C-alpha positions in Angstrom: 5.3 3.6 -19.7 4.1 3.7 -23.5 3.7 6.1 -26.4 0.1 5.3 -27.4 0.0 5.5 -31.1 3.5 5.4 -31.8 4.0 4.3 -35.5 5.5 0.9 -35.7 8.6 1.5 -37.7 9.4 -2.5 -38.6 12.2 -3.6 -40.8 12.1 -6.3 -43.1 13.4 -8.1 -40.3 14.7 -7.5 -36.9 18.2 -8.6 -36.0 18.5 -9.9 -32.4 22.1 -9.5 -31.0 22.7 -11.1 -27.8 25.2 -9.0 -26.2 27.0 -9.2 -23.1 26.3 -12.1 -20.7 27.7 -11.8 -17.1 27.2 -14.8 -14.8 27.2 -13.8 -11.4 26.3 -15.4 -7.8 23.3 -13.4 -7.5 22.0 -12.2 -4.0 18.6 -12.6 -3.2 16.6 -9.4 -1.9 16.0 -8.9 1.5 12.9 -10.6 3.1 10.0 -8.4 3.4 7.4 -10.0 5.8 4.1 -8.9 4.5 1.9 -11.9 4.7 -1.2 -10.5 6.2 -2.8 -11.2 9.6 -3.3 -15.0 8.6 -4.3 -16.6 12.1 -7.2 -14.2 13.0 -9.4 -15.3 10.4 -9.0 -12.3 8.0 -7.6 -12.8 4.4 -4.0 -13.0 4.1 -1.9 -11.4 1.2 -2.1 -13.8 -1.9 -5.6 -15.3 -0.6 -8.5 -15.3 -3.1 -11.3 -12.6 -2.8 -14.9 -13.3 -4.3 -15.4 -16.1 -7.0 -13.6 -16.3 -10.2 -15.5 -15.4 -13.1 -15.0 -16.4 -16.9 -13.6 -13.5 -18.8 -15.5 -12.2 -21.9 -14.2 -10.6 -25.1 -10.8 -12.5 -24.9 -8.9 -12.0 -28.3 -9.5 -15.2 -30.4 -5.9 -15.8 -30.6 -6.0 -16.5 -27.0 -9.5 -17.9 -26.7 -8.5 -20.6 -29.3 -5.6 -22.1 -26.7 -6.8 -21.2 -23.2 -9.6 -20.5 -20.8 -9.7 -17.2 -18.9 -11.0 -16.1 -15.6 -10.8 -12.9 -13.7 -9.8 -13.4 -10.1 -9.5 -11.3 -7.1 -6.8 -11.3 -4.6 -5.2 -9.5 -1.4 -1.9 -7.9 -1.4 -0.1 -5.2 0.8 -1.0 -1.7 -0.1 1.1 1.4 -1.0 -0.2 3.2 2.2 0.0 0.2 4.3 -2.5 -2.6 5.3 -4.0 -5.0 2.8 -5.9 -3.8 -0.3 -8.0 -5.9 -2.9 -6.4 -6.4 -6.4 -7.6 -8.3 -9.5 -6.0 -10.1 -12.5 -6.7 -12.2 -15.4 -5.9 -15.8 -15.3 -5.3 -17.9 -18.4 -4.9 -21.7 -18.2 -4.1 -23.7 -21.4 -6.9 -25.6 -22.8 -6.9 -29.5 -21.8 -5.5 -31.2 -18.8 -2.2 -30.0 -17.2 0.9 -32.1 -17.6 2.3 -34.2 -15.0 3.7 -32.0 -12.3 1.4 -29.0 -13.7 1.8 -26.0 -15.8 4.4 -23.3 -15.3 3.3 -19.9 -14.5 4.2 -16.5 -16.4 3.3 -13.4 -14.3 2.6 -10.9 -16.9 3.1 -7.0 -16.1 1.1 -5.0 -18.6 2.1 -1.7 -20.3 1.0 1.9 -19.1 -2.9 2.0 -19.4 -3.8 4.9 -17.0 -4.1 5.7 -13.4 -8.0 5.4 -12.6 -9.4 1.7 -11.9 -11.5 1.7 -15.0 -8.2 1.8 -17.0 -7.4 -1.6 -15.7 -6.8 -4.2 -18.9 -9.6 -6.6 -17.3 -12.1 -3.8 -17.0 -11.5 -2.5 -20.5 -11.7 -6.0 -21.9 -14.9 -6.7 -20.1 -16.6 -3.5 -20.3 -15.3 -2.1 -23.6 -14.2 -5.2 -25.5 -10.9 -3.7 -25.9 -7.5 -5.5 -25.5 -5.5 -2.6 -23.8 -2.0 -4.4 -23.5 -0.5 -3.1 -26.7 0.7 -6.0 -29.2 0.9 -8.8 -26.4 -2.2 -10.6 -27.5 0.0 -12.8 -29.8 2.5 -13.1 -27.2 0.1 -14.6 -24.8 -1.0 -17.0 -27.5 2.4 -18.2 -28.2 3.1 -18.8 -24.5 -0.2 -20.5 -23.6 0.6 -22.6 -26.6 3.9 -23.5 -24.9 1.5 -25.0 -22.3 2.4 -22.3 -19.6 -0.3 -20.4 -17.8 -0.5 -16.9 -17.4 -1.7 -14.6 -14.6 -1.8 -10.9 -15.6 -2.2 -8.5 -12.5 -4.0 -5.0 -13.2 -1.8 -3.8 -10.5 -2.9 -2.1 -7.4 -5.5 0.7 -7.6 -6.5 -0.6 -11.2 -9.5 -2.9 -11.6 -13.0 -3.5 -10.6 -14.4 -1.4 -7.8 -17.2 -4.0 -7.1 -14.3 -6.6 -6.4 -12.9 -4.2 -3.8 -10.3 -2.4 -5.6 -9.5 1.0 -4.3 -8.2 4.0 -6.4 -4.5 4.6 -6.3 -2.2 3.0 -8.8 1.6 2.7 -7.8 2.8 3.9 -11.3 6.6 3.2 -11.2 6.5 2.3 -7.4 8.7 -0.6 -6.3 6.8 -2.1 -3.7 3.3 -1.6 -5.3 4.0 -3.1 -8.5 6.4 -5.5 -7.3 4.0 -6.7 -4.8 0.9 -6.6 -7.3 2.9 -9.1 -9.3 4.0 -11.7 -6.8 0.9 -11.7 -5.3 -1.0 -12.5 -8.1 1.3 -15.6 -8.5 0.6 -16.5 -4.9 -3.2 -16.1 -5.7 -2.9 -18.3 -8.8 -0.8 -20.9 -7.0 -3.4 -21.2 -4.2 -6.2 -21.3 -6.8 -4.8 -23.8 -9.1 -2.9 -25.8 -6.8 -1.5 -29.0 -8.3 -2.4 -27.9 -11.4 0.5 -25.4 -11.4 4.3 -26.7 -11.1 5.3 -23.9 -8.6 7.7 -22.5 -11.4 7.0 -18.9 -12.1 8.7 -16.3 -14.1 7.8 -12.6 -13.8 7.6 -10.8 -17.5 6.3 -7.7 -18.8 6.2 -5.1 -21.5 7.1 -1.2 -21.0 5.7 -0.2 -17.6 5.4 -3.9 -17.1 9.1 -4.4 -17.9 9.7 -2.5 -14.4 7.1 -4.5 -12.6 8.9 -7.7 -13.8 12.2 -6.3 -12.4 10.2 -5.5 -9.4 8.7 -8.6 -8.9 12.3 -10.2 -9.1 13.1 -8.0 -6.2 10.4 -9.4 -4.3 11.0 -13.1 -5.3 12.1 -14.2 -2.0 8.8 -13.0 -0.2 6.8 -15.0 -2.7 8.4 -18.3 -1.7 8.4 -17.4 1.9 4.5 -16.7 1.8 4.2 -19.8 -0.5 6.8 -22.5 -0.6 5.6 -24.0 -3.4 6.6 -21.2 -5.6 9.9 -21.5 -7.6 11.2 -18.5 -9.0 13.2 -19.3 -12.2 14.2 -15.8 -13.7 13.0 -12.8 -15.2 11.9 -11.1 -18.8 11.7 -7.6 -19.3 10.7 -6.3 -22.7 11.3 -2.5 -23.6 11.4 -1.2 -20.0 11.9 2.6 -19.6 15.0 2.7 -17.3 16.3 5.7 -15.2 13.5 8.1 -16.0 15.1 11.1 -15.3 17.8 10.4 -17.7 15.4 9.3 -20.2 13.7 12.9 -19.6 16.9 14.9 -20.3 17.5 13.0 -23.4 14.2 13.4 -24.6 13.7 17.2 -23.8 17.1 17.7 -25.4 15.8 16.5 -28.7 12.7 18.3 -28.3 14.4 21.8 -27.9 16.7 20.9 -30.8 13.2 20.2 -33.0 12.2 23.7 -31.7 15.2 25.5 -32.4 15.5 24.3 -36.0 12.9 26.9 -37.3 11.1 24.3 -39.1 7.4 23.0 -38.7 7.6 20.1 -36.4 6.8 16.6 -37.7 4.2 14.0 -36.1 7.2 12.3 -34.6 8.5 15.4 -32.7 4.7 16.1 -31.5 4.4 12.5 -30.3 7.6 13.1 -28.3 6.2 16.1 -26.8 2.8 14.1 -26.1 5.2 11.6 -24.4 6.9 13.9 -22.5 3.8 15.6 -21.0 1.0 13.0 -20.9 2.2 10.3 -18.6 4.2 12.7 -16.3 0.5 13.0 -14.8 0.4 9.3 -13.5 3.8 9.8 -12.0 2.5 13.0 -10.1 -0.5 11.2 -8.9 1.2 8.3 -7.7 4.0 10.5 -5.9 1.0 12.3 -4.1 -0.7 9.0 -3.2 2.7 7.5 -1.5 3.3 10.5 0.5 5.7 12.5 -1.7 5.3 16.1 -1.3 5.3 17.3 -4.7 3.6 20.5 -5.9 2.1 20.0 -9.3 2.5 23.7 -9.9 6.3 23.3 -10.1 6.1 20.5 -12.5 3.3 21.9 -14.8 2.7 25.3 -16.7 -0.6 26.6 -17.1 -2.1 24.2 -19.7 -0.9 20.6 -18.3 -1.7 22.0 -14.8 -5.2 22.3 -16.1 -5.3 18.9 -17.7 -3.7 17.6 -14.6 -6.6 18.7 -12.3 -9.5 18.1 -14.8 -8.3 14.9 -16.7 -5.9 12.9 -14.6 -8.3 10.1 -14.5 -8.4 9.7 -18.3 -7.0 6.4 -19.3 -3.6 6.7 -21.7 -5.4 6.6 -25.0 -7.7 9.4 -24.2 -5.1 11.2 -22.5 -2.7 11.3 -25.2 -5.3 12.4 -27.5 -6.5 15.1 -25.4 -2.7 16.3 -24.7 -2.0 16.2 -28.6 -4.8 18.6 -29.4 -4.1 20.9 -26.9 -0.3 21.1 -28.2 -1.9 21.4 -32.0 -4.1 24.1 -30.9 -1.2 25.7 -29.1 1.2 25.6 -32.1 -1.9 26.9 -34.4 -2.6 30.1 -32.2 0.6 31.8 -32.8 3.5 31.4 -35.3 5.7 32.2 -32.6 4.7 29.1 -30.4 7.1 26.4 -30.5 7.3 22.8 -29.1 9.5 24.2 -26.1 7.4 26.9 -25.4 4.4 24.6 -24.7 3.2 25.5 -21.2 3.1 21.8 -20.2 5.7 20.0 -18.3 8.4 22.5 -17.2 11.0 20.6 -19.3 13.4 18.4 -17.6 13.7 21.0 -14.5 11.4 19.0 -12.3 14.2 16.3 -12.2 15.7 18.7 -9.7 12.8 18.9 -7.2 13.7 17.1 -4.0 10.6 15.1 -3.7 11.1 13.8 -7.5 14.6 13.2 -6.8 13.4 11.2 -3.5 10.8 9.1 -5.4 13.1 7.9 -8.0 15.9 7.3 -5.9 13.6 5.4 -3.6 11.8 3.1 -6.4 13.5 2.8 -9.9 16.7 4.0 -8.4 16.8 1.5 -5.6 15.7 -1.3 -8.0 18.5 -0.6 -10.7 21.0 -0.2 -7.9 20.2 -3.7 -6.6 21.5 -7.0 -7.2 18.1 -9.3 -8.4 17.9 -13.0 -8.0 18.0 -15.3 -11.1 19.0 -14.4 -14.8 17.3 -11.6 -16.8 16.3 -11.4 -20.5 16.3 -7.6 -21.3 15.0 -6.9 -25.0 15.4 -3.5 -26.4 14.4 -1.8 -29.7 16.9 0.4 -31.6 13.9 2.6 -32.6 12.4 2.9 -29.4 12.4 6.6 -28.3 10.8 5.8 -24.8 14.3 4.2 -23.9 17.1 6.0 -25.5 20.0 3.9 -26.4 22.7 5.7 -24.2 20.1 5.4 -21.2 19.5 1.7 -21.9 23.1 0.7 -22.2 24.2 2.7 -19.1 21.4 1.3 -16.7 22.0 -2.4 -17.8 25.8 -1.5 -17.6 25.4 -0.3 -13.9 23.1 -3.4 -13.0 26.0 -5.9 -14.5 28.7 -4.1 -12.3 26.1 -4.8 -9.5 26.5 -8.5 -10.1 23.3 -8.8 -12.0 23.1 -11.6 -14.6 21.6 -10.0 -17.8 21.4 -11.2 -21.4 20.5 -7.9 -23.3 19.0 -8.5 -26.8 19.1 -5.7 -29.3 16.5 -5.6 -32.0 17.6 -3.7 -34.9 15.0 -1.3 -36.2 12.3 -2.3 -33.7 10.3 0.3 -31.9 8.5 0.2 -28.6 5.4 -1.8 -29.8 7.5 -4.0 -31.9 9.5 -5.5 -29.3 7.2 -8.0 -27.8 6.6 -9.2 -31.4 10.3 -9.3 -33.0 11.7 -10.6 -29.7 9.2 -13.5 -29.6 11.7 -16.1 -30.6 13.9 -15.1 -27.8 11.2 -14.8 -25.2 10.2 -18.4 -26.2 13.6 -19.6 -26.3 14.3 -18.4 -22.8 11.0 -19.9 -21.4 12.0 -23.3 -22.5 15.4 -22.7 -20.6 13.8 -21.5 -17.4 11.0 -24.1 -17.4 12.8 -27.4 -17.7 
């Protein structure tokens, strides 16, 4: 979940404060036997599909230190069975070290819901690096002689590589298995060139995907015993979305009640509160949750939902922002909290919304994940309010998770991967010994 276009309010320097560290005996997640049909000759989950092809339009800071390929692989689908997925694979230039490269499995931030929004598709077809500020992070990690596989996630990717529309936005098994089977595919493809050690990491939506991958880490090692899970890194994840919605709408109502003309920041908050909700609703309907869009959206956003839900995030945010501005200009009595979009935080009470969050994000945040977790949070990140972040981390600590919370003073959502890079590099050196 990202706020495209959020202004970066960078301080002169960001102060990382490593807060509580709780060392606990971490229980592995329950095994989920999902390794495809296997013996009947059909591809197994994690098997490569098609032929890897060289990536084009790779940002120069990455191409200077790595070779990139697009790979296809099989994974369990959100609606059962096996589906095709795609990922970008980057390996450091030159020969691997003795024992092979370790592997970072990277979860990207929100890009959209339709297949063409996938980072690999946007990179190849439009020359656009769609994953926020993370090209510099990739270059730094690859410079450490660590390979990276970056799944597009289920339902995002090339139709001609077999990808079928249907992205599991914040869906636990869809995003978790997109990550782990990308690791399996990379291991099967590169073989001895990889060491087997792997770490899931990600930013924003990818922060959720990284934690989801940790919950499926045991499945990855069952499918390919060469894989050795080492721990997780999650950057600016958006925890407890219903609680975040309550905080966000409280601020929107306060801004509307002030009687003053809304600031650009306040309009950005309303855009964020409306646009990405579309991706949640599409996923809920795909996964069999009986959500009624008419109970979630007022007339303006219901029209956008019906006509523009395939729009990628940048285009969707632009469309929603313009609709909000037009609405505010039409009548001086119109306010932020009367915009006929998402019906405030009232949809939190819808039973199917509650079930979706309980079975996915709620299940994850109430579990005990294996290994250690580095969680980086920026104090100026409005997508992850401080009260919600701290409450979620505390709950997970109480549940026995081993979390290092790094707080980056003055860092916004898009700043966290940049300001937190020294902490990320230090943690990777600890994990990949």
